[in-house]
Each structure stands twice: as structure tokens, then as C-alpha cells.
MARNUZA-54795 format. One record per residue: x, y, z of N, C-alpha, C in turn; residue number from 1. Coordinates in nm, 3 decimals. Each point is the difference from the previous one (the first is absolute). Last residue first. Example, Ala and Ser with C-alpha at 12.3 -4.5 7.8 and 13.67 -1.06 7.14 Angstrom:
<rs>
+---------+---------+---------+---------+---------+---------+---------+---------+---------+-------+
!     n.x !     n.y !     n.z !    ca.x !    ca.y !    ca.z !     c.x !     c.y !     c.z ! dovex !
+---------+---------+---------+---------+---------+---------+---------+---------+---------+-------+
!   1.285 !  -0.225 !   0.708 !   0.082 !   0.119 !   0.006 !  -0.077 !   0.109 !   0.073 !     2 !
!   0.029 !  -0.572 !  -0.007 !  -0.089 !   0.119 !   0.000 !   0.090 !   0.120 !   0.000 !     1 !
+---------+---------+---------+---------+---------+---------+---------+---------+---------+-------+
</rs>
This chain:
<rs>
+---------+---------+---------+---------+---------+---------+---------+---------+---------+-------+
!     n.x !     n.y !     n.z !    ca.x !    ca.y !    ca.z !     c.x !     c.y !     c.z ! dovex !
+---------+---------+---------+---------+---------+---------+---------+---------+---------+-------+
!  -0.633 !   1.700 !  -2.188 !  -0.131 !  -0.045 !  -0.050 !  -0.112 !   0.071 !   0.070 !   191 !
!   0.509 !   0.026 !   0.048 !  -0.084 !   0.113 !  -0.040 !  -0.138 !  -0.042 !  -0.051 !   190 !
!   0.311 !  -0.246 !   0.395 !   0.016 !   0.031 !  -0.142 !  -0.100 !   0.109 !  -0.038 !   189 !
!   0.024 !  -0.206 !   0.431 !   0.133 !   0.057 !  -0.021 !   0.030 !   0.023 !  -0.148 !   188 !
!  -0.428 !  -0.070 !   0.397 !   0.039 !  -0.013 !  -0.141 !   0.133 !   0.071 !  -0.021 !   187 !
!  -0.093 !  -0.199 !   0.479 !  -0.048 !   0.112 !  -0.082 !   0.049 !  -0.021 !  -0.143 !   186 !
!  -0.090 !  -0.305 !   0.485 !   0.068 !   0.015 !  -0.128 !  -0.064 !   0.117 !  -0.074 !   185 !
!   0.029 !  -0.168 !   0.535 !  -0.077 !   0.073 !  -0.099 !   0.088 !   0.022 !  -0.124 !   184 !
!  -0.049 !  -0.314 !   0.472 !   0.094 !   0.031 !  -0.108 !  -0.084 !   0.064 !  -0.110 !   183 !
!  -0.055 !  -0.094 !   0.566 !  -0.053 !   0.019 !  -0.134 !   0.112 !   0.033 !  -0.097 !   182 !
!  -0.092 !  -0.259 !   0.492 !   0.102 !   0.078 !  -0.071 !  -0.046 !   0.009 !  -0.144 !   181 !
!  -0.217 !  -0.252 !   0.369 !  -0.048 !   0.135 !  -0.033 !   0.110 !   0.090 !  -0.056 !   180 !
!   0.070 !  -0.472 !   0.079 !   0.003 !   0.080 !   0.123 !  -0.035 !   0.147 !  -0.027 !   179 !
!   0.106 !  -0.205 !  -0.443 !  -0.019 !  -0.078 !   0.122 !   0.010 !   0.095 !   0.118 !   178 !
!  -0.097 !   0.133 !  -0.471 !   0.101 !  -0.105 !  -0.007 !  -0.011 !  -0.095 !   0.119 !   177 !
!  -0.331 !   0.314 !  -0.283 !   0.019 !  -0.020 !   0.143 !   0.093 !  -0.120 !   0.010 !   176 !
!  -0.060 !   0.356 !  -0.425 !   0.007 !  -0.137 !   0.050 !   0.017 !   0.004 !   0.152 !   175 !
!  -0.161 !   0.341 !  -0.443 !   0.032 !  -0.015 !   0.142 !  -0.004 !  -0.147 !   0.039 !   174 !
!   0.064 !   0.348 !  -0.455 !  -0.047 !  -0.132 !   0.040 !   0.048 !  -0.021 !   0.144 !   173 !
!  -0.101 !   0.451 !  -0.360 !   0.081 !  -0.072 !   0.098 !  -0.063 !  -0.136 !   0.028 !   172 !
!  -0.183 !   0.388 !  -0.263 !   0.136 !  -0.024 !  -0.049 !   0.088 !  -0.068 !   0.105 !   171 !
!  -0.516 !  -0.046 !   0.044 !   0.051 !   0.105 !  -0.089 !   0.138 !  -0.038 !  -0.051 !   170 !
!  -0.113 !  -0.357 !   0.298 !  -0.068 !   0.129 !   0.020 !   0.069 !   0.105 !  -0.086 !   169 !
!  -0.027 !  -0.571 !   0.122 !   0.043 !   0.099 !  -0.099 !  -0.085 !   0.125 !   0.019 !   168 !
!   0.154 !  -0.417 !   0.343 !  -0.111 !   0.081 !  -0.048 !   0.057 !   0.105 !  -0.096 !   167 !
!   0.190 !  -0.522 !   0.161 !   0.004 !   0.145 !   0.010 !  -0.127 !   0.064 !  -0.055 !   166 !
!   0.294 !  -0.482 !   0.161 !  -0.133 !   0.048 !  -0.035 !   0.002 !   0.151 !   0.022 !   165 !
!   0.368 !  -0.456 !  -0.037 !  -0.026 !   0.143 !   0.016 !  -0.143 !   0.031 !  -0.043 !   164 !
!   0.349 !  -0.442 !   0.166 !  -0.120 !   0.046 !  -0.070 !  -0.023 !   0.147 !   0.032 !   163 !
!   0.453 !  -0.355 !  -0.008 !  -0.077 !   0.102 !   0.071 !  -0.117 !   0.042 !  -0.088 !   162 !
!   0.443 !  -0.391 !   0.073 !  -0.115 !   0.049 !  -0.074 !  -0.075 !   0.100 !   0.087 !   161 !
!   0.392 !  -0.216 !   0.154 !   0.032 !   0.004 !  -0.142 !  -0.118 !   0.045 !  -0.086 !   160 !
!   0.234 !   0.042 !   0.545 !  -0.115 !  -0.035 !  -0.083 !   0.038 !   0.015 !  -0.147 !   159 !
!   0.333 !   0.077 !   0.329 !  -0.087 !  -0.093 !   0.073 !  -0.113 !  -0.051 !  -0.087 !   158 !
!   0.514 !   0.158 !  -0.168 !  -0.128 !   0.054 !   0.044 !  -0.081 !  -0.108 !   0.071 !   157 !
!   0.563 !   0.137 !  -0.158 !  -0.115 !  -0.090 !   0.014 !  -0.123 !   0.070 !   0.055 !   156 !
!   0.488 !   0.125 !  -0.144 !  -0.036 !  -0.008 !   0.142 !  -0.118 !  -0.094 !   0.023 !   155 !
!   0.270 !   0.163 !  -0.414 !  -0.001 !  -0.139 !   0.049 !  -0.039 !  -0.015 !   0.147 !   154 !
!   0.010 !   0.302 !  -0.501 !  -0.026 !   0.023 !   0.142 !  -0.019 !  -0.137 !   0.060 !   153 !
!   0.278 !   0.154 !  -0.473 !  -0.105 !  -0.077 !   0.068 !  -0.007 !   0.040 !   0.148 !   152 !
!   0.163 !   0.320 !  -0.427 !   0.049 !  -0.089 !   0.106 !  -0.117 !  -0.067 !   0.073 !   151 !
!  -0.078 !   0.129 !  -0.509 !   0.018 !   0.073 !   0.126 !   0.055 !  -0.097 !   0.104 !   150 !
!  -0.189 !  -0.023 !  -0.504 !   0.142 !   0.001 !   0.038 !   0.020 !   0.092 !   0.120 !   149 !
!  -0.407 !  -0.301 !  -0.256 !   0.023 !   0.118 !   0.083 !   0.142 !  -0.007 !   0.056 !   148 !
!  -0.335 !  -0.208 !  -0.414 !   0.127 !  -0.023 !   0.069 !   0.033 !   0.129 !   0.075 !   147 !
!  -0.519 !  -0.121 !  -0.097 !   0.122 !   0.051 !  -0.062 !   0.122 !  -0.043 !   0.081 !   146 !
!  -0.459 !  -0.082 !   0.128 !   0.042 !  -0.093 !  -0.105 !   0.129 !   0.044 !  -0.068 !   145 !
!  -0.237 !   0.258 !   0.337 !   0.062 !  -0.117 !   0.063 !   0.051 !  -0.101 !  -0.102 !   144 !
!  -0.015 !   0.501 !  -0.164 !  -0.098 !  -0.082 !   0.070 !   0.072 !  -0.120 !   0.059 !   143 !
!   0.149 !   0.541 !  -0.167 !   0.020 !  -0.145 !   0.004 !  -0.116 !  -0.068 !   0.072 !   142 !
!   0.058 !   0.479 !  -0.049 !  -0.004 !  -0.051 !  -0.137 !   0.013 !  -0.152 !  -0.004 !   141 !
!   0.036 !   0.274 !   0.400 !  -0.139 !  -0.018 !  -0.042 !  -0.014 !  -0.048 !  -0.143 !   140 !
!   0.421 !  -0.110 !   0.347 !  -0.046 !   0.104 !  -0.092 !  -0.140 !  -0.031 !  -0.053 !   139 !
!   0.169 !  -0.163 !   0.484 !  -0.003 !  -0.050 !  -0.137 !  -0.050 !   0.112 !  -0.091 !   138 !
!   0.266 !   0.069 !   0.484 !  -0.130 !  -0.003 !  -0.069 !   0.014 !  -0.049 !  -0.145 !   137 !
!   0.362 !  -0.181 !   0.347 !  -0.038 !   0.132 !  -0.052 !  -0.136 !  -0.011 !  -0.070 !   136 !
!   0.213 !  -0.379 !   0.190 !   0.040 !   0.101 !   0.099 !  -0.037 !   0.142 !  -0.043 !   135 !
!  -0.276 !  -0.473 !  -0.132 !   0.120 !   0.076 !  -0.033 !   0.028 !   0.107 !   0.106 !   134 !
!  -0.278 !  -0.503 !  -0.146 !  -0.001 !   0.116 !   0.089 !   0.135 !   0.070 !  -0.015 !   133 !
!  -0.170 !  -0.436 !  -0.192 !  -0.020 !   0.121 !  -0.080 !  -0.023 !   0.122 !   0.090 !   132 !
!   0.059 !  -0.446 !   0.164 !   0.110 !   0.009 !  -0.097 !  -0.010 !   0.127 !  -0.085 !   131 !
!  -0.339 !  -0.126 !   0.320 !   0.122 !   0.050 !   0.066 !   0.118 !   0.013 !  -0.094 !   130 !
!  -0.517 !   0.061 !  -0.131 !   0.095 !  -0.112 !  -0.002 !   0.130 !   0.053 !   0.059 !   129 !
!  -0.565 !   0.152 !   0.019 !   0.142 !   0.030 !  -0.025 !   0.081 !  -0.128 !   0.011 !   128 !
!  -0.540 !   0.194 !  -0.099 !   0.086 !  -0.108 !   0.050 !   0.144 !   0.038 !  -0.031 !   127 !
!  -0.520 !   0.252 !   0.040 !   0.140 !   0.005 !  -0.041 !   0.071 !  -0.120 !   0.062 !   126 !
!  -0.542 !   0.180 !  -0.140 !   0.094 !  -0.071 !   0.087 !   0.139 !   0.017 !  -0.057 !   125 !
!  -0.503 !   0.297 !  -0.021 !   0.103 !  -0.080 !  -0.067 !   0.085 !  -0.069 !   0.105 !   124 !
!  -0.456 !   0.378 !  -0.094 !   0.056 !  -0.114 !   0.073 !   0.108 !  -0.067 !  -0.085 !   123 !
!  -0.347 !   0.473 !   0.061 !   0.111 !  -0.060 !  -0.075 !   0.060 !  -0.112 !   0.085 !   122 !
!  -0.485 !   0.322 !  -0.038 !   0.085 !  -0.089 !   0.077 !   0.104 !  -0.066 !  -0.090 !   121 !
!  -0.385 !   0.291 !  -0.115 !   0.115 !   0.080 !   0.044 !   0.096 !  -0.083 !   0.086 !   120 !
!  -0.287 !  -0.254 !  -0.340 !  -0.051 !   0.129 !   0.048 !   0.118 !   0.089 !   0.036 !   119 !
!   0.200 !  -0.402 !  -0.075 !  -0.144 !  -0.024 !   0.016 !  -0.062 !   0.125 !   0.060 !   118 !
!   0.483 !  -0.213 !  -0.226 !  -0.064 !   0.126 !   0.036 !  -0.150 !  -0.027 !  -0.001 !   117 !
!   0.465 !  -0.333 !   0.033 !  -0.142 !   0.021 !  -0.027 !  -0.042 !   0.139 !   0.047 !   116 !
!   0.436 !  -0.380 !  -0.075 !  -0.027 !   0.145 !   0.006 !  -0.144 !   0.026 !  -0.044 !   115 !
!   0.305 !  -0.416 !   0.083 !  -0.145 !   0.013 !   0.023 !  -0.040 !   0.147 !   0.018 !   114 !
!   0.501 !  -0.012 !   0.039 !  -0.081 !  -0.116 !  -0.034 !  -0.146 !   0.024 !   0.035 !   113 !
!   0.448 !   0.294 !  -0.122 !  -0.118 !   0.016 !   0.085 !  -0.098 !  -0.110 !  -0.042 !   112 !
!   0.552 !  -0.018 !  -0.042 !  -0.126 !   0.014 !  -0.072 !  -0.113 !   0.014 !   0.101 !   111 !
!   0.490 !   0.160 !   0.138 !  -0.084 !  -0.118 !  -0.007 !  -0.123 !   0.030 !  -0.084 !   110 !
!   0.528 !   0.180 !   0.184 !  -0.111 !   0.029 !  -0.089 !  -0.077 !  -0.131 !  -0.010 !   109 !
!   0.359 !   0.212 !   0.401 !  -0.047 !  -0.099 !  -0.096 !  -0.096 !   0.064 !  -0.100 !   108 !
!   0.389 !   0.070 !   0.456 !  -0.090 !   0.058 !  -0.099 !  -0.038 !  -0.106 !  -0.102 !   107 !
!   0.182 !   0.032 !   0.557 !   0.024 !  -0.045 !  -0.136 !  -0.104 !   0.064 !  -0.090 !   106 !
!   0.177 !   0.237 !   0.467 !  -0.091 !  -0.098 !  -0.060 !   0.052 !  -0.048 !  -0.135 !   105 !
!   0.331 !   0.152 !   0.411 !  -0.086 !   0.059 !  -0.102 !  -0.093 !  -0.107 !  -0.058 !   104 !
!   0.192 !  -0.007 !   0.516 !   0.042 !  -0.028 !  -0.137 !  -0.100 !   0.064 !  -0.096 !   103 !
!  -0.045 !   0.014 !   0.489 !   0.144 !  -0.008 !  -0.018 !   0.047 !  -0.035 !  -0.141 !   102 !
!  -0.494 !  -0.125 !   0.133 !   0.086 !   0.083 !   0.085 !   0.146 !  -0.024 !  -0.035 !   101 !
!  -0.559 !  -0.113 !  -0.132 !   0.136 !   0.010 !  -0.055 !   0.079 !   0.092 !   0.090 !   100 !
!  -0.491 !  -0.335 !  -0.011 !   0.075 !   0.117 !   0.045 !   0.138 !  -0.002 !  -0.066 !    99 !
!  -0.346 !  -0.305 !  -0.129 !  -0.069 !   0.060 !   0.114 !   0.069 !   0.127 !   0.048 !    98 !
!  -0.004 !  -0.179 !  -0.524 !   0.064 !  -0.027 !   0.129 !  -0.078 !   0.068 !   0.111 !    97 !
!  -0.076 !   0.055 !  -0.474 !   0.007 !  -0.145 !   0.015 !   0.071 !  -0.042 !   0.128 !    96 !
!  -0.055 !   0.457 !  -0.162 !  -0.135 !  -0.056 !  -0.005 !  -0.003 !  -0.150 !   0.026 !    95 !
!   0.413 !   0.241 !  -0.037 !  -0.067 !   0.031 !   0.127 !  -0.142 !  -0.057 !   0.004 !    94 !
!   0.320 !  -0.003 !  -0.379 !  -0.028 !  -0.122 !   0.076 !  -0.069 !   0.027 !   0.133 !    93 !
!  -0.059 !   0.332 !  -0.431 !   0.105 !  -0.045 !   0.091 !  -0.045 !  -0.123 !   0.076 !    92 !
!  -0.155 !   0.187 !  -0.520 !  -0.007 !   0.032 !   0.142 !   0.119 !  -0.049 !   0.079 !    91 !
!  -0.310 !   0.037 !  -0.490 !   0.141 !   0.021 !   0.036 !   0.002 !   0.043 !   0.146 !    90 !
!  -0.360 !  -0.258 !  -0.369 !   0.016 !   0.072 !   0.127 !   0.149 !   0.003 !   0.032 !    89 !
!  -0.338 !  -0.065 !  -0.462 !   0.121 !  -0.039 !   0.072 !   0.012 !   0.090 !   0.122 !    88 !
!  -0.427 !  -0.177 !  -0.368 !   0.080 !   0.098 !   0.071 !   0.121 !  -0.060 !   0.067 !    87 !
!  -0.483 !  -0.034 !  -0.353 !   0.121 !  -0.067 !   0.046 !   0.083 !   0.106 !   0.071 !    86 !
!  -0.549 !  -0.076 !  -0.195 !   0.107 !   0.078 !   0.063 !   0.117 !  -0.091 !   0.036 !    85 !
!  -0.477 !  -0.029 !  -0.250 !   0.132 !  -0.053 !  -0.037 !   0.113 !   0.084 !   0.056 !    84 !
!  -0.482 !   0.091 !   0.024 !   0.024 !  -0.126 !   0.072 !   0.139 !  -0.056 !  -0.025 !    83 !
!  -0.044 !   0.503 !  -0.113 !  -0.115 !  -0.083 !   0.037 !   0.037 !  -0.122 !   0.080 !    82 !
!   0.413 !   0.180 !  -0.245 !  -0.124 !   0.073 !   0.027 !  -0.111 !  -0.098 !   0.033 !    81 !
!   0.596 !   0.063 !  -0.015 !  -0.121 !  -0.066 !  -0.046 !  -0.121 !   0.087 !   0.023 !    80 !
!   0.453 !   0.008 !   0.318 !  -0.028 !   0.014 !  -0.144 !  -0.129 !  -0.073 !  -0.033 !    79 !
!   0.329 !   0.209 !   0.441 !  -0.120 !  -0.073 !  -0.041 !  -0.029 !   0.031 !  -0.146 !    78 !
!   0.387 !   0.038 !   0.421 !  -0.015 !   0.028 !  -0.142 !  -0.116 !  -0.088 !  -0.046 !    77 !
!   0.196 !   0.195 !   0.499 !  -0.083 !  -0.094 !  -0.074 !  -0.005 !   0.049 !  -0.144 !    76 !
!   0.341 !   0.078 !   0.471 !  -0.061 !   0.039 !  -0.126 !  -0.091 !  -0.112 !  -0.052 !    75 !
!   0.285 !   0.218 !   0.473 !  -0.063 !  -0.115 !  -0.065 !  -0.068 !   0.052 !  -0.126 !    74 !
!   0.441 !   0.177 !   0.335 !  -0.126 !   0.025 !  -0.069 !  -0.052 !  -0.131 !  -0.059 !    73 !
!   0.402 !   0.123 !   0.292 !  -0.085 !  -0.118 !   0.007 !  -0.137 !   0.026 !  -0.063 !    72 !
!   0.543 !   0.186 !   0.025 !  -0.134 !   0.040 !  -0.042 !  -0.085 !  -0.125 !  -0.011 !    71 !
!   0.505 !   0.178 !   0.215 !  -0.098 !  -0.108 !  -0.011 !  -0.137 !   0.057 !  -0.037 !    70 !
!   0.399 !   0.277 !   0.020 !   0.060 !  -0.132 !   0.015 !  -0.099 !  -0.114 !  -0.025 !    69 !
!  -0.132 !   0.458 !   0.006 !   0.085 !  -0.022 !  -0.118 !   0.058 !  -0.141 !   0.003 !    68 !
!  -0.448 !   0.024 !   0.253 !   0.118 !   0.086 !   0.008 !   0.079 !  -0.023 !  -0.128 !    67 !
!  -0.534 !  -0.101 !   0.230 !   0.104 !  -0.016 !  -0.101 !   0.113 !   0.099 !   0.024 !    66 !
!  -0.438 !  -0.079 !   0.234 !   0.128 !  -0.013 !   0.068 !   0.117 !  -0.013 !  -0.097 !    65 !
!  -0.465 !   0.023 !  -0.130 !   0.032 !   0.126 !   0.066 !   0.135 !  -0.003 !   0.072 !    64 !
!  -0.188 !  -0.262 !  -0.452 !   0.039 !  -0.027 !   0.138 !   0.046 !   0.130 !   0.066 !    63 !
!  -0.345 !  -0.082 !  -0.417 !   0.123 !   0.068 !   0.037 !   0.028 !  -0.022 !   0.148 !    62 !
!  -0.272 !  -0.258 !  -0.414 !  -0.010 !   0.028 !   0.143 !   0.133 !   0.060 !   0.040 !    61 !
!  -0.247 !  -0.036 !  -0.510 !   0.114 !   0.005 !   0.093 !  -0.046 !   0.023 !   0.143 !    60 !
!  -0.149 !  -0.161 !  -0.558 !  -0.045 !   0.046 !   0.132 !   0.117 !  -0.009 !   0.097 !    59 !
!  -0.121 !  -0.009 !  -0.572 !   0.099 !  -0.014 !   0.107 !  -0.054 !   0.062 !   0.128 !    58 !
!  -0.317 !  -0.213 !  -0.407 !   0.104 !   0.100 !   0.017 !   0.093 !  -0.034 !   0.114 !    57 !
!  -0.549 !  -0.117 !  -0.094 !   0.127 !  -0.028 !  -0.066 !   0.097 !   0.115 !   0.021 !    56 !
!  -0.462 !   0.000 !   0.153 !   0.096 !  -0.064 !   0.088 !   0.136 !  -0.018 !  -0.064 !    55 !
!  -0.477 !   0.287 !  -0.017 !   0.113 !  -0.021 !  -0.090 !   0.115 !  -0.054 !   0.084 !    54 !
!  -0.562 !   0.007 !   0.059 !   0.131 !   0.013 !   0.064 !   0.109 !  -0.033 !  -0.101 !    53 !
!  -0.468 !   0.210 !  -0.162 !   0.051 !  -0.129 !   0.047 !   0.142 !   0.020 !   0.056 !    52 !
!  -0.387 !   0.373 !  -0.004 !   0.130 !  -0.033 !  -0.055 !   0.041 !  -0.138 !   0.048 !    51 !
!  -0.434 !   0.162 !   0.112 !   0.029 !   0.077 !  -0.119 !   0.131 !  -0.040 !  -0.066 !    50 !
!  -0.137 !  -0.204 !   0.409 !  -0.099 !  -0.030 !  -0.104 !   0.037 !   0.070 !  -0.130 !    49 !
!   0.263 !   0.081 !   0.381 !   0.013 !  -0.141 !  -0.036 !  -0.097 !  -0.037 !  -0.112 !    48 !
!  -0.026 !   0.431 !   0.181 !   0.122 !  -0.014 !  -0.078 !   0.019 !  -0.145 !  -0.044 !    47 !
!  -0.350 !   0.099 !   0.291 !  -0.031 !   0.052 !  -0.132 !   0.121 !  -0.018 !  -0.091 !    46 !
!   0.062 !  -0.110 !   0.446 !  -0.090 !  -0.097 !  -0.063 !  -0.035 !   0.045 !  -0.142 !    45 !
!   0.257 !   0.289 !   0.267 !   0.080 !  -0.117 !  -0.038 !  -0.087 !  -0.103 !  -0.069 !    44 !
!  -0.219 !   0.380 !   0.168 !   0.087 !   0.037 !  -0.111 !   0.084 !  -0.119 !  -0.045 !    43 !
!  -0.264 !  -0.048 !   0.386 !  -0.081 !  -0.003 !  -0.122 !   0.082 !   0.037 !  -0.123 !    42 !
!   0.208 !   0.032 !   0.421 !  -0.028 !  -0.139 !  -0.032 !  -0.079 !  -0.010 !  -0.131 !    41 !
!   0.078 !   0.428 !   0.174 !   0.125 !  -0.059 !  -0.048 !  -0.021 !  -0.145 !  -0.043 !    40 !
!  -0.364 !   0.220 !   0.203 !   0.026 !   0.055 !  -0.133 !   0.127 !  -0.059 !  -0.059 !    39 !
!  -0.102 !  -0.111 !   0.442 !  -0.096 !  -0.065 !  -0.090 !   0.024 !   0.049 !  -0.143 !    38 !
!   0.247 !   0.207 !   0.337 !   0.046 !  -0.138 !  -0.021 !  -0.092 !  -0.075 !  -0.095 !    37 !
!  -0.125 !   0.437 !   0.130 !   0.120 !   0.005 !  -0.084 !   0.049 !  -0.141 !  -0.031 !    36 !
!  -0.356 !   0.041 !   0.305 !  -0.045 !   0.031 !  -0.136 !   0.118 !   0.006 !  -0.096 !    35 !
!   0.091 !  -0.055 !   0.457 !  -0.062 !  -0.122 !  -0.053 !  -0.044 !   0.023 !  -0.145 !    34 !
!   0.164 !   0.372 !   0.231 !   0.108 !  -0.095 !  -0.025 !  -0.056 !  -0.128 !  -0.061 !    33 !
!  -0.312 !   0.320 !   0.140 !   0.074 !   0.049 !  -0.116 !   0.112 !  -0.096 !  -0.037 !    32 !
!  -0.243 !  -0.089 !   0.390 !  -0.084 !  -0.025 !  -0.117 !   0.071 !   0.046 !  -0.127 !    31 !
!   0.202 !   0.094 !   0.412 !   0.007 !  -0.145 !  -0.027 !  -0.082 !  -0.034 !  -0.124 !    30 !
!  -0.025 !   0.443 !   0.151 !   0.134 !  -0.027 !  -0.053 !   0.015 !  -0.148 !  -0.035 !    29 !
!  -0.395 !   0.134 !   0.216 !   0.002 !   0.055 !  -0.135 !   0.134 !  -0.031 !  -0.066 !    28 !
!  -0.047 !  -0.106 !   0.450 !  -0.079 !  -0.093 !  -0.081 !   0.002 !   0.045 !  -0.146 !    27 !
!   0.201 !   0.289 !   0.302 !   0.077 !  -0.124 !  -0.007 !  -0.072 !  -0.102 !  -0.086 !    26 !
!  -0.219 !   0.402 !   0.095 !   0.108 !   0.024 !  -0.095 !   0.088 !  -0.124 !  -0.014 !    25 !
!  -0.351 !  -0.016 !   0.310 !  -0.054 !   0.011 !  -0.135 !   0.112 !   0.021 !  -0.102 !    24 !
!   0.112 !  -0.006 !   0.457 !  -0.037 !  -0.134 !  -0.046 !  -0.052 !   0.005 !  -0.143 !    23 !
!   0.092 !   0.412 !   0.210 !   0.124 !  -0.075 !  -0.023 !  -0.029 !  -0.139 !  -0.053 !    22 !
!  -0.364 !   0.266 !   0.135 !   0.058 !   0.055 !  -0.121 !   0.127 !  -0.076 !  -0.038 !    21 !
!  -0.204 !  -0.112 !   0.407 !  -0.083 !  -0.042 !  -0.113 !   0.058 !   0.050 !  -0.132 !    20 !
!   0.210 !   0.142 !   0.398 !   0.019 !  -0.143 !  -0.023 !  -0.080 !  -0.049 !  -0.120 !    19 !
!  -0.060 !   0.447 !   0.138 !   0.136 !  -0.018 !  -0.054 !   0.024 !  -0.147 !  -0.032 !    18 !
!  -0.402 !   0.107 !   0.215 !  -0.001 !   0.053 !  -0.136 !   0.136 !  -0.022 !  -0.066 !    17 !
!  -0.040 !  -0.114 !   0.454 !  -0.074 !  -0.093 !  -0.086 !  -0.002 !   0.047 !  -0.145 !    16 !
!   0.190 !   0.284 !   0.325 !   0.085 !  -0.117 !  -0.018 !  -0.069 !  -0.100 !  -0.094 !    15 !
!  -0.248 !   0.373 !   0.134 !   0.104 !   0.040 !  -0.093 !   0.092 !  -0.117 !  -0.031 !    14 !
!  -0.325 !  -0.063 !   0.327 !  -0.066 !   0.009 !  -0.131 !   0.100 !   0.042 !  -0.107 !    13 !
!   0.138 !  -0.017 !   0.455 !  -0.010 !  -0.132 !  -0.062 !  -0.070 !   0.006 !  -0.135 !    12 !
!   0.302 !   0.394 !   0.225 !  -0.142 !  -0.035 !  -0.006 !  -0.012 !  -0.131 !  -0.078 !    11 !
!   0.455 !   0.098 !   0.256 !  -0.073 !   0.038 !  -0.121 !  -0.144 !  -0.044 !   0.011 !    10 !
!   0.360 !  -0.090 !   0.325 !  -0.025 !   0.142 !  -0.003 !  -0.074 !   0.047 !  -0.124 !     9 !
!   0.090 !  -0.462 !   0.085 !   0.127 !   0.070 !  -0.005 !  -0.020 !   0.151 !  -0.016 !     8 !
!  -0.433 !  -0.179 !  -0.031 !   0.104 !  -0.101 !  -0.015 !   0.130 !   0.075 !  -0.024 !     7 !
!  -0.542 !   0.103 !   0.203 !   0.126 !   0.040 !  -0.060 !   0.096 !  -0.118 !  -0.002 !     6 !
!  -0.561 !   0.167 !   0.048 !   0.099 !  -0.107 !   0.018 !   0.127 !   0.044 !  -0.072 !     5 !
!  -0.407 !   0.300 !   0.230 !   0.081 !  -0.025 !  -0.119 !   0.099 !  -0.110 !   0.032 !     4 !
!  -0.505 !   0.140 !   0.203 !   0.138 !  -0.041 !   0.033 !   0.073 !  -0.029 !  -0.130 !     3 !
!  -0.447 !   0.316 !   0.174 !   0.058 !  -0.081 !  -0.104 !   0.145 !  -0.033 !   0.039 !     2 !
!  -0.472 !   0.132 !   0.280 !   0.139 !   0.030 !  -0.017 !   0.061 !  -0.100 !  -0.098 !     1 !
+---------+---------+---------+---------+---------+---------+---------+---------+---------+-------+
</rs>
């Protein structure tokens, strides 16, 4: 006499076939996703070899919380080529403080010190001077060496220097600012 094993009223051999088929399709799907990621990675590597990174130009981080009243976008203007890069960073004092509550940030322009592109890694430092902090964004046509006719911001900051390390990918530069907060700059010119 043959005894049929059942699970929830179903023949266990049928349940096993369904489970095996489901596992195979899940494994197949994971393999497809992994293959797509490998292809994407290889494409970026080929692109790095075939096309040198074009870093010069205007880059913009668009603040998602911007309003008509306050726009806290950050910009980088990078000039030169190869080992001779120079740049200016236009940003807010939020990068030089632990927190801000109840007041607007200050704005500045600073030379990008020790600006180095090494492969797809971009590094630089920024130093700010409290006497050169303003209540409005500094126009991108001015540098820290120019006379800037904007109202002074006089609240003060905690830190005066900051180091940035980013990864250059296609038409964007990604910085891990702090606490896993990413700042992604996108090309803002037609280069």
C-alpha cells in the first residue's frame, strides 16, 4: 500500500517541484541583476580608459530645499588641464558648523587648495575667513581675491578648514560630506 504524503492538502512532490522552480527563477533573476551590474561597471571602466575625465568647467550641487527666499546651491568652477588644475568653491557656512537653527547660512567663495585629480578621485581643501562671509551667494564671476560688495554675515562658524574627497563619474562628482550625506555635483555648463 502506497502512502501519499501531503502538505496543506497538496501532494508533497508537487510542492517540491513548485519550490524548486521558484528557487531557480529567483537565482536566475539574481544572476541577471549581478550580470547587469558587472556590465555597468565595465562600461564605466572602459569609458575611463577611452575618454580622459573632463573636469574643467562649472559644476553645481542643487539644494533640494531651495526656495525663492533662500537658495543654498553649491558650485565649483574648475580651470586648467592635466596636473595644472585650479578651482573655486562657492558654498555655504553649513559645511563649517555642526548645526544651524533659526538663522540663514553665510555664503563664501574659496580657492580649492591642493586640487588633485588622481584617476577618478578628486581631492581638495577649502579654508574660509570670517571676514569674507556674506549674507547672499557670491556671484560666480568673482573669486576670493576680488572686491565683493555684499552685506557681511557675522554669526560665526566652528571650523575654518574642510577637506573634500570625491569620485568623478561620467557627468557628476559625488562627495560623501559627513554622516553619509552625499553631495552630487552635476555639470552645469555645455562642455
